C-alpha positions in Angstrom: 0.0 0.0 0.0 1.3 3.5 -0.8 2.2 6.1 1.8 -1.1 8.0 1.0 -3.1 4.9 1.6 -1.3 4.3 5.0 -2.0 7.9 6.0 -5.7 7.8 5.0 -6.1 4.5 6.9 -4.4 6.0 10.0 -6.5 9.2 9.8 -9.7 7.1 9.5 -8.8 4.9 12.5 -7.7 7.9 14.5 -11.1 9.6 13.9 -13.1 6.5 14.9 -11.0 6.0 18.1 -11.1 9.6 19.1 -14.9 9.8 18.7 -15.3 6.6 20.7 -13.1 7.7 23.5 -14.7 11.2 23.6 -18.1 9.5 23.9 -17.0 7.3 26.7 -15.3 10.2 28.5 -18.3 12.4 28.1 -20.7 9.8 29.5 -18.3 9.2 32.5 -17.8 12.9 33.2 -21.5 13.6 32.9 -22.3 10.9 35.5 -19.5 12.2 37.7 -20.8 15.8 37.5 -24.3 14.7 38.2 -23.3 12.7 41.3 -21.3 15.8 42.4 -24.4 18.0 42.1 -26.6 15.5 43.9 -24.1 15.1 46.7 -23.8 18.8 47.2 -27.6 19.2 47.5 -27.6 16.5 50.1 -24.7 17.9 52.0 -26.3 21.3 52.2 -28.7 19.9 54.9 -25.8 18.5 56.9 -23.4 21.4 56.7 -25.7 24.4 57.3 -24.9 26.2 60.5 -26.8 29.3 61.7 -24.9 32.5 61.1 -22.1 30.8 59.2 -21.9 30.8 55.4 -18.2 30.2 54.9 -16.9 27.0 53.4 -15.4 24.4 55.7 -11.8 24.9 56.5 -9.0 22.4 57.0 -9.4 20.2 60.1 -13.1 20.9 60.6 -14.8 17.8 62.1 -18.1 16.6 60.4 -20.5 13.9 61.6 -22.9 11.8 59.7 -25.5 9.6 61.4 -25.8 6.0 60.3 -29.3 5.7 61.8 -31.9 8.3 62.8 -33.0 8.8 66.4 -31.2 8.7 69.7 -28.0 9.9 68.1 -26.6 11.3 71.3 -26.1 7.9 72.8 -24.4 6.4 69.8 -20.7 5.8 69.4 -18.6 7.3 66.6 -16.2 5.7 64.2 -13.8 6.8 61.5 -13.2 5.3 58.0 -10.0 3.7 59.3 -11.9 1.9 62.0 -14.6 0.9 59.5 -12.0 -0.6 57.1 -10.4 -2.5 60.0 -13.7 -3.8 61.1 -14.8 -4.9 57.6 -11.5 -6.7 57.0 -10.0 -8.2 53.9 -12.4 -10.2 51.8 -14.2 -10.6 48.5 -14.2 -6.9 47.7 -10.5 -6.5 48.1 -9.8 -9.6 46.0 -11.9 -8.1 43.2 -10.1 -4.7 43.6 -6.8 -6.5 43.5 -7.7 -8.0 40.1 -8.8 -4.7 38.6 -5.8 -2.6 39.9 -3.6 -5.6 38.9 -4.9 -5.3 35.3 -3.8 -1.6 35.3 -0.3 -2.7 36.5 -0.2 -5.4 33.8 -1.0 -2.8 31.2 1.8 -0.5 32.4 4.3 -3.4 32.4 3.3 -4.5 28.9 3.7 -1.0 27.5 7.1 -0.8 29.1 8.3 -4.2 27.9 7.0 -3.3 24.5 9.8 -0.8 24.1 12.6 -3.4 24.1 10.7 -5.8 21.8 9.2 -3.6 19.0 12.1 -1.2 18.5 14.5 -3.7 16.8 11.9 -4.3 14.1 11.1 -0.6 13.8 14.9 0.0 13.2 14.8 -2.6 10.4 11.6 -1.4 8.7 12.3 2.3 8.8 16.1 2.2 8.8 16.4 4.1 12.0 19.7 5.2 13.6 20.4 4.3 17.2 19.6 7.8 18.5 16.2 7.7 16.8 15.4 4.3 18.4 16.5 5.6 21.8 14.2 8.7 21.3 11.1 6.4 21.2 11.9 5.1 24.7 12.9 8.6 25.9 9.5 10.1 24.7 7.6 7.5 26.8 9.5 8.4 29.9 9.3 12.2 29.2 5.5 11.8 28.9 5.3 9.9 32.2 7.6 12.5 33.9 5.5 15.4 32.8 2.1 13.9 33.7 2.9 12.1 37.0 2.3 15.1 39.2 -0.6 16.3 37.1 -2.5 12.9 37.5 -1.6 13.1 41.3 -3.2 16.5 41.5 -6.3 15.3 39.7 -6.5 12.3 42.0 -6.4 14.4 45.1 -8.8 17.1 43.9 -11.4 15.1 41.9 -11.0 11.5 43.1 -8.9 8.4 42.6 -11.6 6.7 40.4 -11.8 9.7 38.1 -8.0 9.9 37.7 -7.5 6.2 37.1 -10.3 5.8 34.6 -9.2 8.9 32.6 -5.5 7.9 32.5 -6.3 4.3 31.4 -8.7 5.5 28.7 -6.1 7.9 27.5 -3.5 5.2 27.3 -5.9 2.8 25.5 -6.7 5.5 22.9 -3.2 6.4 22.0 -1.8 2.9 22.5 -4.2 1.5 20.0 -3.5 4.4 17.6 0.2 3.6 17.8 -0.5 0.4 15.9 -1.5 2.4 12.8 1.3 5.0 12.9 2.5 5.5 9.3 5.8 7.2 10.0 8.5 7.6 12.6 7.3 11.0 13.6 3.8 9.7 14.4 5.1 6.8 16.4 7.3 9.2 18.4 4.4 11.5 19.2 1.9 8.7 19.9 4.2 6.8 22.3 4.9 10.1 24.1 1.1 10.5 24.6 0.9 6.8 25.8 3.6 7.7 28.3 1.6 10.7 29.4 -1.4 8.4 30.2 0.7 5.8 31.9 2.0 8.5 34.3 -1.3 8.1 36.1 -1.0 4.3 36.5 0.6 4.5 40.0 -2.6 6.1 41.3 -4.1 2.6 41.2 -1.9 2.0 44.3 -3.4 5.1 46.0 -7.0 3.7 45.5 -6.0 0.2 46.4 -4.2 1.2 49.6 -7.1 3.2 50.9 -9.3 0.1 51.0 -6.9 -2.2 52.8 -6.8 -3.1 56.5 -3.6 -2.3 58.3 -2.4 -5.9 58.6 -3.0 -6.7 54.9 -1.6 -3.5 53.5 2.1 -4.2 53.1 1.7 -7.8 51.7 -1.2 -6.8 49.4 0.6 -3.9 47.7 3.8 -6.0 47.3 1.7 -8.7 45.6 0.7 -6.1 43.0 4.2 -6.5 41.7 3.3 -10.0 40.7 0.9 -8.5 38.2 3.7 -6.3 36.8 5.8 -9.5 36.3 2.9 -11.3 34.8 2.3 -8.4 32.4 6.0 -8.4 31.3 5.9 -12.2 30.8 2.7 -12.1 28.9 4.2 -9.4 26.6 7.2 -11.6 25.8 5.0 -14.6 25.1 2.7 -12.5 23.0 5.7 -11.2 21.0 6.9 -14.7 20.4 3.6 -15.5 18.7 2.8 -12.3 16.9 6.1 -10.7 15.8 7.4 -13.5 13.5 4.2 -13.6 11.5 2.1 -10.4 12.0 4.7 -7.8 12.9 5.0 -4.9 15.3 1.7 -3.2 14.5 -0.3 -6.2 15.6 1.8 -6.5 18.7 1.0 -2.9 19.6 -2.7 -3.5 19.0 -2.8 -6.7 21.1 -0.8 -5.1 23.9 -3.8 -2.9 24.7 -5.9 -5.9 25.8 -5.4 -5.3 29.5 -6.5 -1.7 29.0 -9.6 -3.0 27.2 -10.4 -5.3 30.1 -10.0 -2.4 32.5 -12.2 -0.1 30.5 -14.9 -2.8 30.4 -14.7 -3.3 34.1 -14.1 0.2 35.4 -17.9 0.9 36.0 -17.6 -1.4 39.1 -14.7 0.6 40.5 -15.7 2.5 43.7 -14.5 5.9 44.8 -12.3 5.9 47.9 -14.3 6.3 51.0 -11.3 8.2 52.6 -11.4 10.7 49.8 -15.2 11.1 50.0 -15.1 12.0 53.7 -12.2 14.4 53.2 -14.2 16.5 50.8 -17.4 16.4 52.8 -19.3 13.5 51.2 -19.7 11.4 54.2 -23.1 9.9 53.1 -21.5 8.5 50.0 -18.5 7.2 51.9 -20.9 5.4 54.3 -22.8 3.8 51.4 -19.5 2.6 49.9 -18.4 1.1 53.3 -21.8 -0.7 53.6 -21.4 -2.2 50.1 -17.9 -3.4 50.9 -19.2 -4.9 54.2 -22.0 -6.7 52.4 -19.6 -8.1 49.8 -17.2 -9.3 52.6 -20.0 -10.7 54.7 -19.3 -8.3 57.6 -20.8 -5.1 58.9 -20.0 -1.5 59.4 -19.4 -0.4 63.1 -22.5 1.0 64.8 -22.6 4.7 65.4 -21.8 7.8 63.6 -19.2 8.3 60.9 -16.8 11.2 61.7 -14.0 12.7 59.6 -11.7 15.7 59.3 -12.6 17.5 56.0 -10.0 19.4 54.1 -10.8 21.7 51.2 -7.3 22.3 50.0 -6.1 19.1 48.5 -3.5 18.0 46.0 -1.1 21.0 46.5 2.6 20.3 46.0 3.5 22.9 48.6 1.7 20.9 51.2 4.5 18.3 50.8 7.0 20.8 52.1 5.3 21.9 55.3 7.8 21.4 58.2 6.2 18.0 59.2 6.8 16.6 55.7 9.7 18.4 54.1 12.4 15.9 55.1 10.2 12.9 54.3 9.3 14.3 50.9 12.9 15.0 49.8 14.1 11.6 51.0 11.1 9.7 49.4 11.8 11.5 46.1 15.5 10.5 46.2 14.5 6.9 47.0 12.2 6.8 44.0 15.0 8.3 41.8 17.5 5.7 43.0 15.1 2.8 42.4 14.3 3.7 38.8 17.9 4.7 38.0 19.3 1.4 39.3 16.4 -0.8 38.0 16.5 0.4 34.4 20.3 0.6 34.7 20.7 -3.1 35.6 18.3 -4.0 32.8 20.4 -2.1 30.2 23.7 -3.4 31.7 22.4 -6.9 31.3 22.2 -6.6 27.5 25.4 -4.7 27.2 27.5 -7.1 29.3 25.9 -10.2 27.7 26.8 -8.9 24.3 30.4 -8.4 25.4 30.6 -11.9 26.9 32.0 -10.7 30.3 32.5 -7.6 32.4 36.1 -7.3 31.3 35.5 -7.2 27.6 32.7 -4.7 27.8 35.1 -1.9 27.3 37.7 -3.7 25.2 36.9 -2.3 21.8 39.5 -4.5 20.1 37.5 -7.6 21.0 34.3 -6.2 19.5 33.5 -6.0 15.9 32.8 -2.5 14.5 29.1 -1.9 14.0 27.1 0.3 11.7 24.6 2.6 13.5 21.9 1.4 11.0 22.7 -2.3 11.5 19.4 -4.3 11.4 19.0 -7.3 13.7 15.6 -8.9 14.3 15.0 -10.6 17.6 15.4 -14.4 17.4 13.6 -17.1 19.4 16.6 -17.4 21.7 16.5 -13.6 22.4 12.9 -13.9 23.5 13.8 -16.8 25.8 16.6 -14.7 27.4 14.1 -11.8 27.8 11.7 -14.3 29.5 14.3 -15.5 31.9 15.4 -12.0 32.8 11.8 -11.0 33.5 11.3 -14.1 35.7 14.2 -12.9 37.9 11.9 -10.3 39.4 9.7 -12.8 41.2 12.3 -13.9 43.8 12.7 -10.2 44.8 9.0 -9.9 45.5 9.0 -13.1 47.6 11.9 -12.0 49.7 10.3 -8.6 50.2 7.0 -10.3 51.2 8.9 -12.1 54.0 10.6 -9.1 55.5 8.4 -6.0 55.0 6.2 -6.6 58.1 9.0 -8.3 60.1 11.7 -5.5 60.0 9.6 -2.6 58.7 9.4 -0.5 55.6 12.5 1.7 56.1 14.8 -1.2 57.0 13.4 -3.3 54.1 14.3 -0.5 51.6 17.7 -0.1 53.1 18.4 -3.8 53.0 17.4 -4.0 49.3 19.6 -1.1 48.3 22.5 -2.5 50.3 22.2 -6.0 48.8 22.0 -4.5 45.3 25.3 -2.7 46.0 26.9 -5.9 47.3 25.6 -7.9 44.2 27.3 -5.6 41.7 30.7 -5.7 43.5 31.8 -9.0 41.9 31.2 -7.4 38.5 34.4 -5.4 39.1 36.3 -8.7 38.6 36.6 -10.5 35.3 33.3 -12.4 35.9 32.4 -15.0 33.2 28.9 -15.4 31.7 27.5 -17.9 34.3 28.5 -15.9 37.4 27.7 -12.7 35.6 24.1 -13.9 35.1 23.7 -15.0 38.7 24.9 -11.6 40.2 22.9 -9.5 37.8 19.8 -11.5 38.6 20.3 -11.1 42.3 20.8 -7.4 41.8 17.7 -7.1 39.8 15.7 -9.1 42.3 16.9 -6.7 45.1 16.1 -3.5 43.3 12.7 -4.9 42.3 11.9 -5.6 45.9 13.1 -2.2 47.1 10.9 -0.4 44.6 7.9 -2.4 45.7 8.5 -1.4 49.3 8.6 2.3 48.1 5.1 1.7 46.6 4.0 0.6 50.0 5.7 3.3 52.1 4.7 6.3 50.0 0.9 6.1 50.3 1.2 5.2 54.0 3.4 8.1 55.0 1.3 10.9 53.3 -2.2 11.8 54.4 -5.3 11.4 52.1 -5.2 15.1 51.2 -1.7 14.7 49.6 -1.4 11.0 49.1 -1.9 11.0 45.4 0.3 14.0 44.7 3.0 12.4 46.9 3.0 9.2 44.7 2.7 11.3 41.6 5.7 13.4 42.3 7.7 10.4 43.5 6.9 8.6 40.2 8.0 11.8 38.3 11.4 11.6 40.1 11.6 8.0 39.1 11.2 8.9 35.4 14.0 11.4 35.8 16.2 8.5 36.9 15.0 6.4 34.0 15.9 9.1 31.6 19.4 9.6 32.9 20.4 5.9 33.3 20.9 5.1 29.6 23.7 7.6 29.4 25.5 5.7 32.2 24.7 2.1 31.3 25.2 2.5 27.6 27.4 5.6 26.9 29.7 5.7 30.0 30.1 1.9 29.9 32.0 2.2 26.6 34.6 4.3 28.3 34.9 2.5 31.7 33.1 -0.4 33.2 34.5 0.4 36.6 33.3 4.0 36.6 29.9 2.8 35.4 29.5 0.3 38.2 30.8 2.9 40.7 28.0 5.3 39.8 25.3 2.6 40.5 27.2 1.4 43.7 27.3 5.0 45.1 23.7 5.7 44.1 22.4 2.7 46.0 24.6 3.3 49.0 23.1 6.8 49.2 19.7 5.2 48.8 20.5 2.9 51.8 21.3 6.0 53.9 18.2 7.8 52.7 16.0 4.9 53.6 17.5 4.5 57.1 17.0 8.2 57.9 13.4 8.5 56.9 11.6 10.2 59.8 8.6 7.9 60.1 8.1 4.1 60.1 4.7 3.3 58.8 4.5 -0.4 59.8 1.4 -0.8 62.0 0.4 2.8 61.6 -3.1 3.9 60.5 -3.5 6.0 57.3 -3.8 9.7 58.2 -6.8 11.5 56.6 -5.8 15.1 56.6 -2.7 17.2 57.3 -4.3 18.3 60.6 -4.8 14.7 61.8 -1.2 13.9 60.9 0.1 16.8 62.9 -2.0 15.7 65.9 -0.8 12.1 65.5 2.9 13.2 65.5 2.3 15.4 68.6 0.8 12.3 70.4 3.8 10.2 69.3 6.2 12.9 70.5 4.5 13.1 73.9 4.7 9.3 74.3 8.4 9.3 73.4 9.1 12.0 76.0 7.1 10.1 78.7 9.1 6.9 78.0 
């Protein structure tokens, strides 16, 4: 088919997809705005006070009666107490599946970068820097949008944010399969990355429905879905790429997003978020539905909560109580992404060289043309599969220690073990030992990153939880953008200098994890900035009394 035919086909598909997504988004936003209006009319009755017409301020306590009559003699309960009383059950299992599908979609789109680009290089005769630009555009899109999606999540709801970012990724991910030229694939993959920047908000929603005892293990197990997504992408590529090509692979890779879009109507809004913005009646209805699904009941009494009108502001991450925590969490996310993607890139480079010693010995390596075309073989896909499976041991080890030694120590141990694992690479390690130590290093950094996903939503209150995860994810994308210049460019000059950069980075990550001000193991999720400050004052008084 001619270039004009390809462009016409692309424009036609683009128009159809755009109209469809706009329709779905319009329906969703209409229902969201309608529910907002209904809730406001209901809340007017509860919030009216004689002589006071001002909006509720931060830290104002509101109460909603579960039953009418004899309210003075009834007890009160918070969302935290309700979640603990309801426990982990059928509802949480269903939510695990749905948020897990979002993680699978994220993993498949990331794994797609290393699988589709070799064939794109061959078909369009792309140079190395053009191939690298496709990957860079995805991370740039994620870096730009992470904080934006966090802000949307804190202001308008976790459900709204997650559905919009997944529909966005589905739209542009499917359009990528019809990209006629390099310029189009570059732009569309950047837009896919923009949508995927909101994927970490699935953890925000998921965490806020989990009881304290199940929180750490449940969030860590979401990493299994990431691994499953990456494995599924490799297996899909083994079937699709040799016969149908990269365009069909891009189209089939949106399957988890299609599943999520078809199931998102069931997704509830966070009860913690609802009470924070003054929609206690809706939060109570959500809690009752969860209790019914789990075969339990909501505590008797009145639902109380601290409302906070100012939510999702980055400056709230830098109030005195959170400034040190925010900076250390950002650095930990940066170290995790920098080291994770670094070890992935180093694996390919060192395997091609045969050993760590020959990685910089240019005399042992044949000269290569920047336009050299090499399709992935069956053995390449098998190697990719084994490399991906190396992440599961890291998740299992993290599951064992996260509640035993705490979040801070778990991250510190993972960073330290990563540093120890790359020390043998300074020697002339042969292929077998090289594989063993690289896999151990990858398992450690995978586990450490999963703990960061547990710690971040636990340490920030509901008012800034999503923006905390969003900005942390944005810092991670900065690390992902920088690491190719170390693992691929600097490696050609000095393997020792390259390894030293990752060694020092993870040692600093160990120190940062150790000096985090708060340990969140066994700690309830804070609802507002006000409640967090009160909790810290109580803990401080207890510490002085001891």
